[in-house]
C-alpha positions as CSV (number, residue, x, y, z in Angstrom):
1,M,97.2,102.0,101.9
2,L,99.2,98.9,101.8
3,E,99.3,99.0,98.2
4,K,100.5,102.6,98.3
5,L,103.1,101.9,101.0
6,T,104.2,99.1,99.2
7,K,104.8,101.3,96.0
8,E,106.3,103.9,98.0
9,I,108.8,101.6,99.5
10,T,109.6,100.3,96.1
11,V,110.5,103.3,95.0
12,Y,112.4,104.3,97.5
13,G,114.2,101.0,97.4
14,A,115.0,101.7,93.4
15,F,116.3,105.1,94.3
16,Y,119.0,103.8,96.8
17,K,119.8,100.9,94.4
18,L,120.4,103.8,91.6
19,H,122.8,105.7,94.1
20,F,124.6,103.1,95.4
21,G,124.1,100.6,93.0
22,Q,123.6,98.2,95.5
23,E,120.4,97.2,97.7
24,N,120.0,96.9,101.3
25,E,118.0,95.1,103.5
26,Y,117.3,98.2,105.8
27,V,115.0,100.8,104.7
28,L,116.2,103.9,107.1
29,L,119.6,104.7,105.5
30,N,122.6,107.4,105.8
31,R,124.2,108.6,103.1
32,D,126.8,106.1,103.7
33,N,124.3,103.4,102.8
34,K,124.5,102.3,106.7
35,P,121.5,101.8,109.0
36,M,120.8,104.7,110.7
37,T,121.0,104.7,114.4
38,D,118.3,105.4,117.0
39,Y,119.8,108.6,117.6
40,S,119.5,109.9,113.9
41,I,116.4,108.7,113.6
42,S,115.4,110.9,116.8
43,Q,117.1,113.9,115.0
44,V,115.0,113.4,112.2
45,F,111.8,113.4,114.2
46,D,112.7,116.3,116.2
47,N,113.6,118.2,113.0
48,L,110.6,117.5,111.6
49,R,108.3,118.8,114.7
50,L,110.6,122.1,114.7
51,K,110.4,122.4,111.0
52,M,106.1,121.8,111.2
53,N,105.6,123.8,114.6
54,Y,104.3,121.1,115.9
55,K,104.4,122.7,119.8
56,D,101.5,120.5,121.9
57,V,102.4,117.3,119.7
58,R,104.3,114.5,120.5
59,V,106.6,113.5,117.4
60,S,108.7,110.7,117.6
61,Q,108.9,107.3,116.1
62,H,107.0,106.0,118.5
63,T,104.1,108.2,117.6
64,F,104.8,107.5,113.6
65,R,105.0,103.3,114.5
66,H,101.9,104.5,116.8
67,T,99.4,105.7,114.2
68,F,100.4,103.8,111.0
69,C,99.6,100.6,112.8
70,H,96.4,102.5,114.2
71,R,95.5,103.2,110.6
72,L,96.3,99.8,109.2
73,A,93.9,98.7,111.9
74,M,91.0,100.6,111.2
75,S,91.3,100.1,107.4
76,G,90.5,96.5,108.1
77,I,93.9,95.1,107.7
78,S,94.1,92.1,110.8
79,A,96.8,92.4,113.9
80,F,98.3,89.7,112.5
81,A,99.4,91.2,109.7
82,I,100.4,94.5,111.2
83,Q,102.4,92.6,113.9
């Protein structure tokens, strides 16, 4: 799982470097190559919830982070590495 994530982030970074001509230390960027605000990230998750028609599921950056960390722990990654 960690290898797949590393590959995806590398591909994502290469796309941004190609598109903007430079790398950025942040992962979640807006179309101006600036870090997304808390509000814009919340809007992304709200739009995902609506598009995917989730009615009784909380879709937020917190649940995304929690689920990701839980799956890392279940795959054997140490709590120290997850931290």
